N, C-alpha and C positions, 0 to 999 in steps of 0.2 A: 075119817082120814086124809080129804082136802084141806079140809080149816089144820089138822097136826103140820100137814105137809107145807102149805103156805106160811104156818110161823117157823117150820126149821130152816127152812129153802130161804124164808127175806132175813132172815139173823145171819146166815152162815155168810150170803148175796152180800150185805152192809156190812158185816164184819171180814170178810177178804177184801173187798175191798175198798175199807179202809184199811189196812193193811199194806196190799197193793202199793196202795197209793202214798203211805208211808216210807214205803223202801224208795218205790220211784224216786220219791223224794229228794231220799240221800243220794242217791245216786243223780240223780240230776243235777248235786251241787259239786259232787266229785270231781262229775265231766267236766264241769264249768271249771272250777276251781284248774281244773287239770288244763284248759282251753288257755287261762289265763298269761302261761308261759308264751304260747305260741303267738293269743293277740299282740305283747311285746317286740317276738321277733319279727311279724307281720305289719310291726309300724311304715303307712305309706302305699302298701298292695292292696288297702280295702276292707281286711279281713280286719273287723272289728270287734265289739262287742255285741252287735245286733245280728253278725253271719256264726259267730260263735254261739249265744243262745240259740241261732236254728239250727244247728248241726249239733248239738247235744240235745236238742227238740228228739231228732231225727235219730236218735241212737236210744230212745224210748222202749220201743217197737222191742227192738232187740233185747236189754234189759227185761222187759216183760212176762217175753218167752222163757229166759231162765229163772226168774225170781215165782211165777203163775204155780207152780208144784209147790212151791213152801209159804207161801201166801195160802193157799188153798186148807192145808195140813195148820199154821198158823191160825187161820179167821177159823175152821171148822173147833179146834181143840178149843177156846177161847169159847164158843157158842156153847162146845155141848159141856168145859164144867162151870161155866156158868149157869147151865139148866140145873146141873148135879147141884150146884150148890144152893141153890133159892130153892130147891124142891120142886121147881116145874117140871124136872124131864119124869120124876117121880110121880106124879098125876098123870102122865101122860101113857106114862107105863099102864098104869093102871085103867086107862082110856080104852088100853085094848092095841099099844106100839111095845108088840114084841121086840126081841133082840130082830128075830128074820127081819121082821117089816124092816126095822129101824134099821138092818143095813142096805135093804132094797131101797129104800129111799133116797138113803146118801149115795149107792152109786148110782143110779136114774141123775142124780142132783152132780152127780163125780162126771159121769158122761157128757155134762153140758162141757164143764171145764178142761175136758179132753180134747173137744170139736175145738174150742176158745184156744186151746193153746197150742194146735196144730193149725190152723188161721194164722195164729198170729208169727207162728214159727215159719209156716212157709210162705207166705203169702203178702203179711204185713215188712217184718222184718227183713227180709232179704230186699226188699225192694226200696225200702226208708232206709238202709242202711249205706244202699250204692248211691243211695241221692245222695246222705252227709257224705259222702266221699265225692262226688261230685260239686258240692256248694263250698267244700275246702278247695279242693285244689282250681275251681275257677276264678278266686282270689285270693290265693296262695303261689299258684303258678306250678303247682308240686302234681305228683301221679302218684296214681294206688302203689299203695305198698307190695313190694312183693312179695314172694315164698322164701327169700334169699337172694343174696348180694349180683348171683348170678343170673335171676329171674325166675322165668318158670320154664322148665324142657315140656313137650307133648312129643309124639310120636303119630306117626302113620303110613300106612301101608295104601302102593297103589300097584296091584298089579306084582310084576319083577322085583320094581325100585319099592324103595323103602324112603323115609324124610323123618330124620331129627329135628324140631321147630325152635327154636329158642327165643322167646320173648323176655325184655327185660319190664317193659311197664303199661302200662295201659295211661296216655295222656288223657289230658284237659276233655277233647271235644270225642275222647271215643275210639281213636286210634292207635293203633298200635307200636311202640316205640323203639326202633332199632332190632327189626325181628332180623333173625337169623335161619340159613334153613340150608339145610345138607344132605343130600340124597348118596344114596346109597344104591347100589347097582347089584344084583343077584348074588355075586362072589362076595361080598358083605365092603367092599373097595367105593370110598369113597367117589362120586361119580361128579359131581358138582358144588359147591356153596354159594349161597346168594346169601347177599347183606344187602336191607334197606335202611333208608333214615326213620320212614314209618311203613304203616300199611293200612287199609282201611277195607273191615270186610262187605263184601256185597255179595250176598244168596249165597253159592258154592263155589266162589274164587275169593282170593287174597289181591288186592289190587295192589302193591308197592311202588315207591314214591324214590325215587333217587338212587335203582340200582347198581348194586357193583354184583358182578357176577362171575366165578372161575370154574372153565370146568377141565375134566380130565381126563385125560385121553391114556390109560393105561392099557388098550387093550394086546398093543403091539409089544415089542420088545422094548428094554430101556433104552434104548437108541432113540426111538425112532416116538415114544413115548413122547406127549406136550401140554401146556396147561393153554387153554385158552384164553384170555380173558376180556372181560365185553361192558362195556358202561350204560343204560338204558333211564329216561327217566319217568318209564313208567314202565311195568312188568304187570301180567294179569295171571295169579299161578292157581290153579284147578282144585279147592280139596274140599275135604268134608268137616276141617276145623269150624268152630262155629263159634259166636261169640259167646254165648255161657261154656264152652268147654275154657276157653282162654279166662275167664273168669273165676272157674273151678278150678284152673291151675293156677292162676292171678294173686287171690282172695282166701279167705281162709272159707272153710266148704260148710264148716258150722253153719254159713251166711248162705248158703243158698239153698234153694227150692233144690224139696226134691227129687222131681222129675232131672232135673238138671243135673245130681248125684246122680240119677240110676242111668241116666243116660251119656257119662261122663265115665260112670265103670264099666260100659258095656264097651265103651272104644277104649279105655285103658287095654280090658282084655282083647279083645280082637287086635289089636296090635302088641299083645304080648307080654302087659306092662304089667305090674305086680298096682294091683290096686287096694292093699289092706287097710289103708287110712281113711280109704275115700268110701270105702265096704263101709267101715264099724262106722262111719259120719250116720252112713246115710242109714243103717238100723237104731242109732243113735237117734236122729229124728222123726225111725218108725214108733219108738218106745218107748220116747223122752214126755211124749202127752199121756199115757197111760201111768202114766205114774201118778196123776191126778187122782186115779179107784185108788193105789193104791194109800193114799194120804187121807181121802175120807174113812176109809176100814180103822185105818191108822187111830185115828181121831178116838173112832167112834170110842172102842172101850174109857174113853176120860170120863163120858158120864155115867157112868156104872160105881165112878170112886163116890166114897159115901165120907164127907168133910161139910161139917158144917160153918167153924169160927176158921178155919185157915184157911187166906186168902189161893188165887189160881194163877197168883204171877209166877212160883216154881212151876206149873202145870205148863204154863203159856211160853217160857223159858225154856223146855224142857221139849217144847215141839219147834223152836229154834234153833237148839240143837239139836235135833232128827231131822231135820233138814236142810240143815249145814251137813251134815255129815253126810247126805245124800249126794248132794250135790259137790261136795269131797272126790267118795266114793266113785261119783260116772266117772269125773272128772280123770280118776287115777285108773279104773278097769281100761280107759279109754286106751290110756298109755300103755300100759302094761302089755294091753290083750295085743295091740300096735311091735311092741318087742318082741313075746312072748307067739306072736301071731297065728292068736286065738283063733277059734270060729268066729266071727264078725259077730252074726246074726246072735251070740252065746257074751259074747264079749259086752253089749249093747244091751241085754238082756238082763245079766247077771246082776245090779243094782237094784232092779226092780224084784226081780222075783227073790231077792235076799230081805227086800223091806216088807213084798207079803206076805212071807212066811211068818218073820217077826207079828205083821198085825194080825194075820189068822191066831198065830201065838194068842197074845194080847186076847183078842175076842176072844177064841174059845175059853183063856183063865180065865177074865172079869167078868166076863157078857155070861157063858152059859155053865159053871164050873160054883162059878160062886154068887 
């Protein structure tokens, strides 16, 4: 069995690596073509072809995370179909490789791909994506793309007071651009409004610069109520809002590590804010690597197809279509679940469950019954 495992594993690893390299090359080319417009618009800023190539190269881990399950499916289908076409798999079956042993062998390899997918998506891709944004902003003088025209909004409670914080963007040096802090009292009335040119996060507080603060005294009657204006070159505001929370709010949640998403969800729930979108993304990051197991199970029945003269191109093409449909279904369920307020874990797990049923049905029909 050790020789059989070595044969199957080596063939699948080479095939998956080849498919992954092909997909990444295509995405690298398309991303670089898109960056050509940025190069032409950024003449004189130092953002040229070498910087664009570096930026596109740093996007590769994010593409790798998205493509790994599809590459695993296509590569495994190719190997299984080629072994069946050359009758090698028939020899392996006569050597003792039964259906359940073959399934167990592929699942062990699938677990390796699960670990790889999780590591790339949770550790490599988020930091590479942030480095890509920093590289681009260093030469083009831009800020991080925000979640909307008004930036990102965060909420926090401190005792009887609550705060609504608006950050328009992240500057190239990591400081917060044009933060605004709205303070509300226990009755829900605005107690103060603080605007600053920028802010930097230091430990458990924000250091605001060029501060314009307005304090509203509405505790008395309308005749004695007044507004107190003050300007300060610097102000320290204690808060539990960390740079990771701001990054989650400003950047796409699918580019954030799982731990950062979990902490941000707890922060939203503690402050009475909806976390449906981020909960779905959190569970998607949990379940998405497990789709590699589904893909190897889905590819196993191709080894039991009986064909000699016909090529395997159609089967590989079918694997490509299955992989694309899984990717599309995964995204569609995310949007529908967010709109329909479905259970986040069920929304994230539904595509994998659907394809698991499909793979087990194909395995039972082609492998066990035929």
